[in-house]
C-alpha positions as CSV (number, residue, x, y, z in Angstrom):
1,M,5.0,8.9,18.3
2,T,3.5,5.9,17.5
3,A,5.6,3.2,15.5
4,W,3.7,1.5,12.7
5,T,4.5,-1.6,11.0
6,V,2.9,-1.4,7.4
7,W,2.0,-4.7,5.6
8,V,2.0,-4.6,2.1
9,P,0.4,-7.7,0.3
10,A,1.6,-8.3,-3.2
11,K,0.3,-10.7,-5.8
12,P,2.6,-12.7,-8.1
13,R,4.3,-10.5,-10.5
14,A,3.4,-12.0,-13.4
15,T,-0.5,-12.2,-12.8
16,A,-1.1,-9.2,-10.9
17,K,-3.2,-6.2,-12.3
18,S,-4.8,-8.3,-15.0
19,R,-7.2,-5.4,-15.9
20,L,-4.3,-3.1,-17.1
21,A,-4.7,-3.3,-20.8
22,L,-0.8,-3.9,-21.2
23,P,1.4,-6.5,-22.8
24,P,2.2,-8.9,-19.9
25,A,5.8,-7.9,-19.8
26,R,5.0,-4.3,-19.7
27,R,2.3,-4.8,-17.2
28,A,4.6,-7.0,-14.8
29,A,7.2,-4.2,-15.0
30,L,4.7,-1.5,-14.3
31,V,3.3,-3.4,-11.2
32,E,6.9,-3.8,-9.8
33,A,7.5,-0.3,-10.4
34,M,4.2,0.8,-8.5
35,L,5.0,-1.8,-5.7
36,R,8.8,-0.3,-5.6
37,D,7.3,3.4,-5.0
38,V,4.8,2.2,-2.4
39,L,7.6,0.6,-0.2
40,A,10.0,3.8,-0.8
41,A,7.0,6.2,0.7
42,V,6.0,3.4,3.4
43,A,9.8,3.1,4.6
44,A,10.0,6.8,5.1
45,V,7.6,6.8,7.7
46,A,7.2,3.2,9.1
47,R,8.6,-0.4,8.9
48,P,7.3,-2.0,5.5
49,V,6.7,-5.6,5.3
50,V,5.8,-7.3,2.0
51,V,3.2,-10.2,2.2
52,T,3.4,-12.6,-0.7
53,A,3.5,-16.0,-2.3
54,D,5.7,-14.7,-4.8
55,P,9.5,-15.3,-4.1
56,Y,10.4,-12.8,-6.7
57,W,9.5,-10.0,-4.4
58,R,12.5,-10.6,-2.1
59,C,14.5,-8.8,-4.8
60,L,12.9,-5.5,-3.5
61,G,15.2,-5.6,-0.3
62,A,12.1,-5.2,2.1
63,P,11.1,-7.6,5.0
64,V,9.2,-10.4,3.2
65,R,6.2,-12.3,5.0
66,A,5.0,-15.5,3.4
67,E,1.1,-15.3,2.3
68,P,-1.0,-17.4,4.8
69,A,-3.2,-18.1,1.8
70,P,-4.2,-16.3,-1.4
71,G,-6.1,-13.1,-1.2
72,L,-6.0,-9.5,0.4
73,N,-8.2,-10.4,3.1
74,A,-6.0,-13.4,4.2
75,A,-2.7,-11.3,4.3
76,A,-4.6,-8.6,6.3
77,S,-6.0,-11.1,8.9
78,A,-2.6,-12.3,9.5
79,A,-1.6,-8.6,10.4
80,A,-4.1,-8.5,12.8
81,S,-2.4,-10.7,15.2
82,A,0.5,-8.2,15.5
83,D,1.2,-7.1,18.8
84,S,2.2,-3.6,18.0
85,P,0.4,-0.8,15.8
86,V,0.0,-2.5,12.0
87,A,-1.6,-1.0,9.0
88,V,-2.2,-2.7,5.7
89,L,-1.8,-0.7,2.7
90,V,-2.5,-1.8,-0.8
91,G,0.6,-1.9,-3.3
92,D,-0.8,-0.1,-6.3
93,L,-0.6,3.6,-5.3
94,P,2.1,4.9,-7.7
95,A,1.2,8.6,-6.4
96,L,1.6,8.1,-2.6
97,R,3.5,10.7,-0.6
98,A,5.2,9.7,2.4
99,A,3.5,12.6,4.1
100,E,0.1,11.4,3.0
101,L,0.8,8.0,4.8
102,A,2.3,9.6,8.1
103,S,-0.8,11.9,8.4
104,A,-2.9,9.0,7.8
105,L,-1.0,6.8,10.5
106,E,-1.0,9.9,12.8
107,L,-5.1,10.1,13.0
108,A,-5.2,6.3,12.9
109,A,-3.3,6.2,16.2
110,A,-6.2,7.7,18.0
111,H,-8.6,4.9,17.2
112,P,-8.9,0.9,17.7
113,W,-8.9,0.7,13.9
114,A,-9.6,2.8,11.0
115,L,-9.5,3.3,7.3
116,V,-9.0,5.4,4.3
117,A,-11.2,4.8,1.1
118,D,-10.0,4.7,-2.2
119,A,-10.5,7.4,-4.7
120,A,-14.0,6.2,-5.8
121,G,-15.1,6.1,-2.2
122,H,-16.2,2.5,-2.3
123,G,-13.1,0.5,-1.6
124,T,-10.4,0.7,1.0
125,T,-6.7,1.5,0.4
126,L,-5.7,1.5,4.2
127,L,-6.5,-0.3,6.9
128,A,-4.7,0.3,10.3
129,A,-5.1,-1.0,13.9
130,T,-3.5,0.1,17.1
131,A,-4.2,-3.4,19.4
132,P,-4.0,-7.1,18.6
133,G,-7.3,-8.3,17.4
134,C,-8.6,-5.1,16.1
135,L,-8.2,-5.4,12.6
136,R,-11.4,-7.1,10.8
137,P,-10.4,-6.9,7.2
138,A,-13.3,-7.3,4.6
139,F,-11.4,-6.1,1.4
140,G,-13.5,-6.6,-1.9
141,A,-16.4,-4.6,-3.6
142,R,-17.7,-2.0,-1.2
143,S,-15.3,-2.7,1.4
144,R,-15.4,0.8,3.0
145,L,-19.2,0.3,4.0
146,R,-18.3,-3.0,5.5
147,H,-15.2,-1.8,7.5
148,R,-17.4,1.2,8.7
149,A,-20.0,-1.3,9.8
150,A,-17.5,-3.4,11.5
151,G,-16.3,-0.4,13.7
152,A,-13.7,1.1,11.8
153,A,-13.3,4.8,12.0
154,D,-13.4,6.4,8.5
155,L,-10.7,8.8,8.2
156,T,-11.3,9.6,4.5
157,A,-12.7,13.1,5.0
158,R,-10.1,14.1,7.3
159,L,-7.0,13.8,5.1
160,S,-5.9,15.4,1.9
161,A,-4.2,12.6,0.4
162,P,-4.9,12.0,-3.2
163,G,-2.1,9.7,-3.5
164,L,-3.0,7.8,-0.9
165,R,-6.5,6.9,-2.2
166,R,-5.4,6.6,-5.9
167,D,-4.9,3.0,-6.4
168,V,-4.7,1.5,-9.9
169,D,-6.6,-1.0,-11.5
170,T,-7.0,0.1,-15.4
171,L,-5.1,2.8,-17.5
172,A,-7.8,5.2,-16.7
173,D,-6.5,5.0,-13.2
174,L,-3.2,5.2,-14.4
175,R,-3.5,8.3,-16.0
176,A,-5.3,9.8,-13.0
177,A,-2.4,8.7,-10.9
178,V,-0.2,10.4,-13.5
179,A,-2.1,13.5,-13.1
180,L,-1.1,13.5,-9.4
181,G,2.6,12.9,-9.9
182,V,4.2,9.6,-9.6
183,G,7.1,8.0,-7.7
184,P,10.2,7.4,-9.7
185,A,10.3,3.8,-10.4
186,T,6.7,4.1,-11.7
187,A,7.8,7.5,-13.9
188,Q,10.7,5.0,-15.4
189,A,8.6,2.0,-16.2
190,W,5.9,4.5,-17.9
191,P,7.7,7.1,-19.9
192,D,4.7,9.0,-20.4
193,A,4.5,9.8,-16.7
194,P,6.4,12.5,-15.3
195,A,7.8,12.1,-11.6
196,A,6.0,14.3,-9.1
197,A,7.2,17.8,-8.6
198,S,9.2,18.8,-5.4
199,G,7.5,17.7,-2.7
200,G,5.5,14.9,-4.1
201,A,5.8,11.4,-4.5
202,A,9.2,11.4,-6.0
203,A,10.8,13.7,-3.8
204,S,9.3,11.8,-0.5
205,A,10.2,8.3,-2.0
206,M,13.2,6.4,-0.5
207,P,15.2,4.6,-3.0
208,A,14.2,0.9,-3.0
209,E,17.8,-0.4,-2.7
210,R,17.7,1.6,0.9
211,L,14.8,-0.4,2.1
212,G,17.1,-2.6,4.2
213,P,18.5,-6.1,4.2
214,L,16.1,-9.0,3.3
215,R,14.6,-11.2,6.4
216,D,11.5,-13.0,7.1
217,V,9.1,-11.3,9.9
218,P,7.8,-13.7,12.5
219,A,4.0,-13.7,12.8
220,S,4.0,-11.0,15.7
221,G,5.4,-8.2,13.3
């Protein structure tokens, strides 16, 4: 079984997800909750690493690596130097199931590098590479097409993973995630969101306090 490290870039808590039409304090709490649920799902199947410039995220207990430069592509490019299988996963997937991520990584292990598209079919929520230098991130508008053009295997059609694909940028996205069932932290931060039924995000998630001790991660991570 391939041992994966999953890097999760995290913007500063106070400014992340500006398109969510919520009061700043509530938006920040929701951003944190979504990240907690993502890290919990990751920790169940792989080694999580938070990539960030915001020291606040050290409170989550996951390993932390300093963001080399602002932006998702900078964080992903740093991951490309890893000397073992590595994935870059967006941190706004509150309905992510650990089993979905495990299935995606199992498929990705057969390719030099691979992607999973977002729910809209244009963006990318997961990039994974099995060898150093294979990952060539091009996140942004229509990143799915750019990653495919650069040679990434597109795993999207081979997976049934709505939680892995349902990223959240707007309240409409959040409502769609809620319909899938969200993890326990998001359910607590968003009272209108029922936690997932048995077998869903809440059931598969690992409590954030069990993600392990805080430590910085070397570049080869």
